[in-house]
Each structure stands twice: as C-alpha cells, then as structure tokens.
TIVO-667762 format. One record per residue (C-alpha): residue number from 1; chain; x, y negated, z negated. Coordinates in nm, 3 decimals, decimal comma, m for minus. Layout:
N
+-----+-------+---------+---------+---------+
|   n | chain |      xx |      yy |      zz |
+-----+-------+---------+---------+---------+
| NUM |     A |       X |       Y |       Z |
...
+-----+-------+---------+---------+---------+
This chain:
318
+-----+-------+---------+---------+---------+
|   n | chain |      xx |      yy |      zz |
+-----+-------+---------+---------+---------+
|   1 |     A |  m7,578 | m21,386 | m13,910 |
|   2 |     A |  m7,828 | m21,286 | m14,183 |
|   3 |     A |  m7,739 | m21,364 | m14,544 |
|   4 |     A |  m7,599 | m21,042 | m14,690 |
|   5 |     A |  m7,543 | m21,189 | m15,033 |
|   6 |     A |  m7,205 | m21,197 | m15,200 |
|   7 |     A |  m6,954 | m20,960 | m15,357 |
|   8 |     A |  m6,806 | m20,994 | m15,706 |
|   9 |     A |  m6,476 | m20,818 | m15,777 |
|  10 |     A |  m6,387 | m20,738 | m16,140 |
|  11 |     A |  m6,013 | m20,677 | m16,176 |
|  12 |     A |  m5,799 | m20,622 | m16,483 |
|  13 |     A |  m5,472 | m20,806 | m16,410 |
|  14 |     A |  m5,313 | m21,057 | m16,177 |
|  15 |     A |  m5,204 | m20,855 | m15,868 |
|  16 |     A |  m5,486 | m20,595 | m15,892 |
|  17 |     A |  m5,686 | m20,790 | m15,636 |
|  18 |     A |  m5,420 | m20,765 | m15,366 |
|  19 |     A |  m5,316 | m20,414 | m15,262 |
|  20 |     A |  m5,644 | m20,228 | m15,319 |
|  21 |     A |  m5,903 | m20,491 | m15,224 |
|  22 |     A |  m5,713 | m20,781 | m15,067 |
|  23 |     A |  m5,803 | m20,694 | m14,710 |
|  24 |     A |  m6,170 | m20,655 | m14,797 |
|  25 |     A |  m6,171 | m20,990 | m14,976 |
|  26 |     A |  m6,005 | m21,163 | m14,680 |
|  27 |     A |  m6,248 | m20,999 | m14,436 |
|  28 |     A |  m6,552 | m21,102 | m14,640 |
|  29 |     A |  m6,428 | m21,461 | m14,659 |
|  30 |     A |  m6,370 | m21,464 | m14,282 |
|  31 |     A |  m6,725 | m21,338 | m14,232 |
|  32 |     A |  m6,866 | m21,619 | m14,442 |
|  33 |     A |  m6,964 | m21,399 | m14,737 |
|  34 |     A |  m6,943 | m21,549 | m15,085 |
|  35 |     A |  m6,663 | m21,383 | m15,284 |
|  36 |     A |  m6,622 | m21,412 | m15,660 |
|  37 |     A |  m6,309 | m21,272 | m15,823 |
|  38 |     A |  m6,290 | m21,206 | m16,196 |
|  39 |     A |  m5,946 | m21,150 | m16,353 |
|  40 |     A |  m5,981 | m21,019 | m16,707 |
|  41 |     A |  m5,628 | m21,057 | m16,849 |
|  42 |     A |  m5,319 | m21,275 | m16,823 |
|  43 |     A |  m5,078 | m20,997 | m16,723 |
|  44 |     A |  m4,834 | m21,095 | m16,998 |
|  45 |     A |  m4,719 | m20,735 | m17,053 |
|  46 |     A |  m4,615 | m20,680 | m16,692 |
|  47 |     A |  m4,261 | m20,610 | m16,582 |
|  48 |     A |  m4,036 | m20,871 | m16,422 |
|  49 |     A |  m3,886 | m20,769 | m16,088 |
|  50 |     A |  m3,843 | m21,108 | m15,924 |
|  51 |     A |  m3,468 | m21,127 | m15,851 |
|  52 |     A |  m3,477 | m21,506 | m15,878 |
|  53 |     A |  m3,580 | m21,487 | m16,245 |
|  54 |     A |  m3,378 | m21,412 | m16,557 |
|  55 |     A |  m3,600 | m21,153 | m16,733 |
|  56 |     A |  m3,499 | m21,268 | m17,081 |
|  57 |     A |  m3,580 | m21,630 | m16,999 |
|  58 |     A |  m3,898 | m21,549 | m16,808 |
|  59 |     A |  m4,052 | m21,301 | m17,054 |
|  60 |     A |  m4,194 | m21,561 | m17,298 |
|  61 |     A |  m4,365 | m21,743 | m17,010 |
|  62 |     A |  m4,469 | m21,443 | m16,801 |
|  63 |     A |  m4,840 | m21,519 | m16,837 |
|  64 |     A |  m4,779 | m21,865 | m16,689 |
|  65 |     A |  m4,568 | m21,720 | m16,407 |
|  66 |     A |  m4,830 | m21,460 | m16,322 |
|  67 |     A |  m5,103 | m21,725 | m16,324 |
|  68 |     A |  m4,906 | m21,907 | m16,053 |
|  69 |     A |  m4,862 | m21,583 | m15,857 |
|  70 |     A |  m5,234 | m21,515 | m15,886 |
|  71 |     A |  m5,324 | m21,862 | m15,761 |
|  72 |     A |  m5,091 | m21,803 | m15,463 |
|  73 |     A |  m5,262 | m21,470 | m15,391 |
|  74 |     A |  m5,613 | m21,612 | m15,413 |
|  75 |     A |  m5,515 | m21,892 | m15,174 |
|  76 |     A |  m5,363 | m21,640 | m14,931 |
|  77 |     A |  m5,681 | m21,432 | m14,927 |
|  78 |     A |  m5,938 | m21,706 | m14,918 |
|  79 |     A |  m5,789 | m22,045 | m14,844 |
|  80 |     A |  m5,993 | m22,206 | m15,119 |
|  81 |     A |  m6,318 | m22,021 | m15,046 |
|  82 |     A |  m6,289 | m21,766 | m15,329 |
|  83 |     A |  m6,460 | m21,853 | m15,657 |
|  84 |     A |  m6,209 | m21,738 | m15,916 |
|  85 |     A |  m6,303 | m21,671 | m16,279 |
|  86 |     A |  m6,061 | m21,599 | m16,566 |
|  87 |     A |  m6,183 | m21,412 | m16,875 |
|  88 |     A |  m5,855 | m21,509 | m17,048 |
|  89 |     A |  m5,790 | m21,195 | m17,250 |
|  90 |     A |  m5,436 | m21,094 | m17,333 |
|  91 |     A |  m5,282 | m20,807 | m17,137 |
|  92 |     A |  m5,316 | m20,492 | m17,350 |
|  93 |     A |  m5,020 | m20,293 | m17,226 |
|  94 |     A |  m5,037 | m19,915 | m17,244 |
|  95 |     A |  m5,195 | m19,702 | m17,515 |
|  96 |     A |  m4,981 | m19,669 | m17,826 |
|  97 |     A |  m4,781 | m19,987 | m17,772 |
|  98 |     A |  m4,770 | m20,287 | m18,004 |
|  99 |     A |  m4,932 | m20,496 | m17,730 |
| 100 |     A |  m5,227 | m20,260 | m17,728 |
| 101 |     A |  m5,288 | m20,337 | m18,097 |
| 102 |     A |  m5,263 | m20,713 | m18,054 |
| 103 |     A |  m5,586 | m20,871 | m18,184 |
| 104 |     A |  m5,621 | m21,086 | m17,871 |
| 105 |     A |  m5,566 | m20,801 | m17,626 |
| 106 |     A |  m5,846 | m20,696 | m17,395 |
| 107 |     A |  m5,843 | m20,347 | m17,545 |
| 108 |     A |  m5,922 | m20,491 | m17,890 |
| 109 |     A |  m6,192 | m20,724 | m17,755 |
| 110 |     A |  m6,556 | m20,709 | m17,853 |
| 111 |     A |  m6,701 | m20,537 | m17,545 |
| 112 |     A |  m7,042 | m20,696 | m17,595 |
| 113 |     A |  m6,883 | m21,041 | m17,593 |
| 114 |     A |  m6,670 | m20,960 | m17,289 |
| 115 |     A |  m6,980 | m20,832 | m17,110 |
| 116 |     A |  m7,167 | m21,150 | m17,203 |
| 117 |     A |  m6,892 | m21,358 | m17,041 |
| 118 |     A |  m6,907 | m21,148 | m16,726 |
| 119 |     A |  m7,287 | m21,140 | m16,723 |
| 120 |     A |  m7,298 | m21,520 | m16,712 |
| 121 |     A |  m7,071 | m21,510 | m16,405 |
| 122 |     A |  m7,286 | m21,242 | m16,239 |
| 123 |     A |  m7,607 | m21,436 | m16,294 |
| 124 |     A |  m7,451 | m21,754 | m16,159 |
| 125 |     A |  m7,291 | m21,586 | m15,857 |
| 126 |     A |  m7,596 | m21,369 | m15,776 |
| 127 |     A |  m7,397 | m21,108 | m15,580 |
| 128 |     A |  m7,538 | m20,818 | m15,383 |
| 129 |     A |  m7,245 | m20,598 | m15,490 |
| 130 |     A |  m7,002 | m20,561 | m15,778 |
| 131 |     A |  m6,665 | m20,390 | m15,726 |
| 132 |     A |  m6,449 | m20,252 | m16,007 |
| 133 |     A |  m6,294 | m19,917 | m16,109 |
| 134 |     A |  m6,412 | m19,572 | m16,211 |
| 135 |     A |  m6,467 | m19,475 | m16,578 |
| 136 |     A |  m6,096 | m19,405 | m16,626 |
| 137 |     A |  m5,995 | m19,737 | m16,477 |
| 138 |     A |  m5,860 | m19,539 | m16,178 |
| 139 |     A |  m5,545 | m19,440 | m16,369 |
| 140 |     A |  m5,603 | m19,476 | m16,740 |
| 141 |     A |  m5,474 | m19,825 | m16,815 |
| 142 |     A |  m5,672 | m19,969 | m17,109 |
| 143 |     A |  m5,741 | m20,297 | m16,932 |
| 144 |     A |  m5,870 | m20,118 | m16,624 |
| 145 |     A |  m6,095 | m19,903 | m16,841 |
| 146 |     A |  m6,242 | m20,208 | m17,013 |
| 147 |     A |  m6,282 | m20,397 | m16,686 |
| 148 |     A |  m6,486 | m20,104 | m16,556 |
| 149 |     A |  m6,688 | m20,090 | m16,878 |
| 150 |     A |  m6,796 | m20,451 | m16,869 |
| 151 |     A |  m6,860 | m20,439 | m16,493 |
| 152 |     A |  m7,091 | m20,141 | m16,541 |
| 153 |     A |  m7,267 | m20,300 | m16,837 |
| 154 |     A |  m7,316 | m20,627 | m16,651 |
| 155 |     A |  m7,451 | m20,445 | m16,346 |
| 156 |     A |  m7,708 | m20,267 | m16,562 |
| 157 |     A |  m7,805 | m20,573 | m16,764 |
| 158 |     A |  m7,810 | m20,847 | m16,502 |
| 159 |     A |  m8,176 | m20,799 | m16,402 |
| 160 |     A |  m8,310 | m20,759 | m16,756 |
| 161 |     A |  m8,444 | m21,095 | m16,873 |
| 162 |     A |  m8,446 | m20,974 | m17,234 |
| 163 |     A |  m8,069 | m20,919 | m17,237 |
| 164 |     A |  m7,871 | m21,229 | m17,326 |
| 165 |     A |  m8,112 | m21,485 | m17,179 |
| 166 |     A |  m7,855 | m21,752 | m17,265 |
| 167 |     A |  m7,634 | m21,604 | m16,991 |
| 168 |     A |  m7,872 | m21,731 | m16,722 |
| 169 |     A |  m8,177 | m21,624 | m16,523 |
| 170 |     A |  m8,195 | m21,251 | m16,443 |
| 171 |     A |  m8,054 | m21,124 | m16,115 |
| 172 |     A |  m8,069 | m20,772 | m15,971 |
| 173 |     A |  m7,739 | m20,655 | m15,821 |
| 174 |     A |  m7,803 | m20,391 | m15,557 |
| 175 |     A |  m7,466 | m20,217 | m15,525 |
| 176 |     A |  m7,185 | m20,102 | m15,753 |
| 177 |     A |  m6,865 | m19,986 | m15,582 |
| 178 |     A |  m6,561 | m19,822 | m15,739 |
| 179 |     A |  m6,222 | m19,890 | m15,588 |
| 180 |     A |  m6,076 | m19,560 | m15,468 |
| 181 |     A |  m5,731 | m19,441 | m15,361 |
| 182 |     A |  m5,748 | m19,164 | m15,103 |
| 183 |     A |  m5,552 | m18,870 | m15,244 |
| 184 |     A |  m5,491 | m18,713 | m14,906 |
| 185 |     A |  m5,394 | m19,042 | m14,743 |
| 186 |     A |  m5,128 | m19,123 | m15,002 |
| 187 |     A |  m4,986 | m18,773 | m14,994 |
| 188 |     A |  m4,964 | m18,791 | m14,614 |
| 189 |     A |  m4,779 | m19,123 | m14,645 |
| 190 |     A |  m4,521 | m18,987 | m14,887 |
| 191 |     A |  m4,470 | m18,676 | m14,674 |
| 192 |     A |  m4,403 | m18,896 | m14,372 |
| 193 |     A |  m4,168 | m19,119 | m14,570 |
| 194 |     A |  m3,969 | m18,816 | m14,679 |
| 195 |     A |  m3,960 | m18,680 | m14,323 |
| 196 |     A |  m3,816 | m19,010 | m14,197 |
| 197 |     A |  m3,564 | m19,036 | m14,478 |
| 198 |     A |  m3,729 | m19,344 | m14,626 |
| 199 |     A |  m3,639 | m19,351 | m14,996 |
| 200 |     A |  m3,927 | m19,342 | m15,240 |
| 201 |     A |  m3,915 | m19,632 | m15,484 |
| 202 |     A |  m4,000 | m19,420 | m15,787 |
| 203 |     A |  m3,916 | m19,076 | m15,916 |
| 204 |     A |  m4,090 | m18,981 | m16,239 |
| 205 |     A |  m3,885 | m18,664 | m16,263 |
| 206 |     A |  m4,160 | m18,463 | m16,429 |
| 207 |     A |  m4,400 | m18,205 | m16,301 |
| 208 |     A |  m4,762 | m18,312 | m16,307 |
| 209 |     A |  m4,867 | m18,117 | m16,619 |
| 210 |     A |  m4,596 | m18,300 | m16,816 |
| 211 |     A |  m4,685 | m18,641 | m16,678 |
| 212 |     A |  m4,907 | m18,867 | m16,885 |
| 213 |     A |  m5,226 | m18,962 | m16,705 |
| 214 |     A |  m5,153 | m19,332 | m16,758 |
| 215 |     A |  m4,832 | m19,292 | m16,554 |
| 216 |     A |  m5,033 | m19,192 | m16,249 |
| 217 |     A |  m5,088 | m19,539 | m16,108 |
| 218 |     A |  m5,204 | m19,489 | m15,748 |
| 219 |     A |  m5,000 | m19,794 | m15,646 |
| 220 |     A |  m4,679 | m19,624 | m15,767 |
| 221 |     A |  m4,508 | m19,398 | m15,519 |
| 222 |     A |  m4,373 | m19,209 | m15,820 |
| 223 |     A |  m4,723 | m19,096 | m15,902 |
| 224 |     A |  m4,763 | m18,963 | m15,552 |
| 225 |     A |  m4,427 | m18,789 | m15,583 |
| 226 |     A |  m4,536 | m18,619 | m15,905 |
| 227 |     A |  m4,854 | m18,503 | m15,740 |
| 228 |     A |  m4,668 | m18,378 | m15,435 |
| 229 |     A |  m4,425 | m18,180 | m15,651 |
| 230 |     A |  m4,713 | m18,024 | m15,839 |
| 231 |     A |  m4,876 | m17,918 | m15,513 |
| 232 |     A |  m4,548 | m17,769 | m15,394 |
| 233 |     A |  m4,535 | m17,572 | m15,719 |
| 234 |     A |  m4,867 | m17,411 | m15,638 |
| 235 |     A |  m5,129 | m17,647 | m15,774 |
| 236 |     A |  m5,429 | m17,703 | m15,550 |
| 237 |     A |  m5,558 | m18,045 | m15,449 |
| 238 |     A |  m5,861 | m17,983 | m15,671 |
| 239 |     A |  m5,628 | m17,934 | m15,970 |
| 240 |     A |  m5,464 | m18,273 | m15,928 |
| 241 |     A |  m5,638 | m18,539 | m16,138 |
| 242 |     A |  m5,517 | m18,832 | m15,931 |
| 243 |     A |  m5,687 | m19,055 | m15,676 |
| 244 |     A |  m6,012 | m18,958 | m15,509 |
| 245 |     A |  m6,049 | m18,674 | m15,261 |
| 246 |     A |  m6,154 | m18,798 | m14,918 |
| 247 |     A |  m6,477 | m18,602 | m14,955 |
| 248 |     A |  m6,582 | m18,838 | m15,237 |
| 249 |     A |  m6,501 | m19,162 | m15,055 |
| 250 |     A |  m6,825 | m19,316 | m14,929 |
| 251 |     A |  m6,695 | m19,647 | m14,799 |
| 252 |     A |  m6,402 | m19,712 | m14,566 |
| 253 |     A |  m6,343 | m20,076 | m14,480 |
| 254 |     A |  m6,126 | m20,154 | m14,177 |
| 255 |     A |  m5,906 | m20,451 | m14,273 |
| 256 |     A |  m5,645 | m20,431 | m13,996 |
| 257 |     A |  m5,743 | m20,774 | m13,866 |
| 258 |     A |  m5,668 | m20,920 | m14,210 |
| 259 |     A |  m5,334 | m20,757 | m14,290 |
| 260 |     A |  m5,142 | m21,082 | m14,266 |
| 261 |     A |  m5,351 | m21,234 | m14,546 |
| 262 |     A |  m5,326 | m20,912 | m14,748 |
| 263 |     A |  m4,948 | m20,894 | m14,713 |
| 264 |     A |  m4,909 | m21,259 | m14,807 |
| 265 |     A |  m5,125 | m21,195 | m15,112 |
| 266 |     A |  m4,913 | m20,898 | m15,217 |
| 267 |     A |  m4,594 | m21,094 | m15,160 |
| 268 |     A |  m4,715 | m21,364 | m15,399 |
| 269 |     A |  m4,681 | m21,122 | m15,693 |
| 270 |     A |  m4,304 | m21,128 | m15,697 |
| 271 |     A |  m4,268 | m21,020 | m16,060 |
| 272 |     A |  m4,457 | m20,699 | m15,972 |
| 273 |     A |  m4,239 | m20,594 | m15,678 |
| 274 |     A |  m4,194 | m20,247 | m15,830 |
| 275 |     A |  m4,560 | m20,171 | m15,750 |
| 276 |     A |  m4,617 | m20,376 | m15,436 |
| 277 |     A |  m4,287 | m20,454 | m15,267 |
| 278 |     A |  m4,213 | m20,107 | m15,135 |
| 279 |     A |  m4,534 | m20,113 | m14,929 |
| 280 |     A |  m4,431 | m20,444 | m14,772 |
| 281 |     A |  m4,100 | m20,290 | m14,668 |
| 282 |     A |  m4,247 | m19,990 | m14,488 |
| 283 |     A |  m4,220 | m19,963 | m14,109 |
| 284 |     A |  m4,518 | m20,134 | m13,947 |
| 285 |     A |  m4,692 | m19,812 | m13,842 |
| 286 |     A |  m4,680 | m19,667 | m14,194 |
| 287 |     A |  m4,772 | m19,997 | m14,358 |
| 288 |     A |  m5,068 | m20,038 | m14,127 |
| 289 |     A |  m5,177 | m19,682 | m14,201 |
| 290 |     A |  m5,180 | m19,722 | m14,578 |
| 291 |     A |  m5,287 | m20,087 | m14,594 |
| 292 |     A |  m5,523 | m20,107 | m14,299 |
| 293 |     A |  m5,818 | m19,925 | m14,457 |
| 294 |     A |  m5,951 | m19,986 | m14,808 |
| 295 |     A |  m6,152 | m19,716 | m14,980 |
| 296 |     A |  m6,445 | m19,729 | m15,220 |
| 297 |     A |  m6,708 | m19,507 | m15,375 |
| 298 |     A |  m7,061 | m19,649 | m15,373 |
| 299 |     A |  m7,160 | m19,534 | m15,720 |
| 300 |     A |  m7,503 | m19,693 | m15,756 |
| 301 |     A |  m7,751 | m19,837 | m15,508 |
| 302 |     A |  m8,040 | m20,028 | m15,664 |
| 303 |     A |  m7,961 | m19,861 | m15,995 |
| 304 |     A |  m7,968 | m19,505 | m15,861 |
| 305 |     A |  m7,687 | m19,256 | m15,808 |
| 306 |     A |  m7,567 | m19,232 | m15,450 |
| 307 |     A |  m7,542 | m18,903 | m15,261 |
| 308 |     A |  m7,169 | m18,825 | m15,222 |
| 309 |     A |  m7,224 | m18,748 | m14,853 |
| 310 |     A |  m7,330 | m19,109 | m14,788 |
| 311 |     A |  m7,096 | m19,295 | m14,552 |
| 312 |     A |  m7,057 | m19,662 | m14,461 |
| 313 |     A |  m6,793 | m19,898 | m14,323 |
| 314 |     A |  m6,863 | m20,214 | m14,526 |
| 315 |     A |  m6,946 | m20,312 | m14,884 |
| 316 |     A |  m7,262 | m20,483 | m14,763 |
| 317 |     A |  m7,505 | m20,364 | m14,496 |
| 318 |     A |  m7,422 | m20,513 | m14,157 |
+-----+-------+---------+---------+---------+
C-alpha cells in the first residue's frame, strides 16, 4: 500500500474525538495510517452523568476523571497506535459564564501561542490532512471555535519557513477537512425515533428562533428536536442554521467495519452520557445508520478552496 501520509485531528474537549470522528480514526489506524490526535482542553466544565459518581464529590476532580475517560477512548480507537497530544488549556464553558472569563481558559488564551504549540505538532507529525471544525466550531462553543482557529492558522503557516522557525522544519499540509453533521440525516433519525416511539433524550422546549445558537450541539437530540419543530412551523431547511446540508458534504467515510471500536470509545466517556449515551442505546439499525458514516467538508486542497460538488469517500486519496 502506498504511503498516503497521516491525518491530524484537532478537537476541543475529551469526548469530541469519539462520536463524530471515532470511526474514521479507527479505520485509519487499521489501514496503517499515522493518526495524531490533539485535545485542546481538559473538559473541566463538562457535566457529570456517570451514575456511579457523586457529582458534588466528582466536580473538583472532573478534569482528572475526563483525562482517564479520554485515555480509555484513545486506547479503544487505536490500541496504542494513536499519537495523542494535549494542549492543556482549561475548558472555557459557554459564552457569558464565569468559566469563560477564567484566565487559563482556552477562550482567553493567546491564539498566537496556541497556534505555535499546534504548529510544532504539525511539523513533527507531517500529516497530509488536518481535521477540525468550521469557523463557528460547528455549534458555537468557544473552545470549538478556537480549536478551528488554531487548526486553520497552523494549516496556513506550516509550510512557511519564516513563520516560527523554532517550531520545526516547514511542512506543507495538503488537505483541511471540517467535521460535518448531516442535517438531513439527523432529522431523518429523529423522525424515525418518533415514529417508533423511542423517547428523545432532550427537549429544549423552544422554537428555533428563540434557541441560542450555542445550544444547537449536533450531538444533542434536543437540537435536532428544535430544528424539527421549526421546520414543522414552516421554516425551510435553508433557514435552519444547524448542521451541514447534504449538498455541502464532500466526504463520506464508511466506518461500519469499525463500529465496535467507535462504540467502545463513546462508552468510555461516562460523564458525558447526556450527549453520547442515547446513541449507544438506539436499536442496531438506527445506530448503524447514524454512526456508520462520518461526514466532512474538504475545505482546502493544497491551499485552494474546493468546489462544493467535489465528492470522495476517504480523508486521503486511496
């Protein structure tokens, strides 16, 4: 098999690697491709939904707990083959919270310094592709936005020998992919869940225009519910600022042969069961449908914008 280079994933929190990209990571590892995973924050502002934990007791040590969950996930996906890098910023929480103002939070970080840290990893790893989020961090979380910022900046700077030469020899990254959640696919899933009488794990209770953009986490069924209600009230799919329309998805990666690893990875993040657990409890046919294909947008190829009609079935050319 020819050397296709490696893939570097830039994620915001512990657990972000699992549901959206876990199957792709496991598939790349199985194919012998080098995988580097960057986790930017400690996840200390996450919720605690592990029934074996006392939330009051666990809260002060949540960063430590989530580090253990993350190590479990990385092992499930790669069995020791994944090169894992921690940027060690503090979880920022949502906009307007005290955590967001914390001086050690990722949102308050010096972006140039954060990019320098990532750039050193990129130049050491020498990947063919970087994967992160869109400009809005996919759903507006500050840490996702900053992860996308530094991933973009590192992609642009990696080949320029005049930029931060102390970060290592220059390296040109060919591809930049954005993680995408298929709007139509998630709406179809929720419709089928409702038709079968499967309870949705979330109910935001607001119509879409009244819902804050940061509440629209594509991994929350409540977000999908809010979107579905808005569509029922007469909004068009084009009016719904959530997920990515299928027409914009360039890259669909079949990960059905790696669902066991992906599910084990998701199950590692027990404190985050509110976002991940409901997918693990779906009937097999629905779980396979929503978890079996992972979606991306190839944003740049060799530094140039990519035609939205471009289509591929892998992050790297076969």
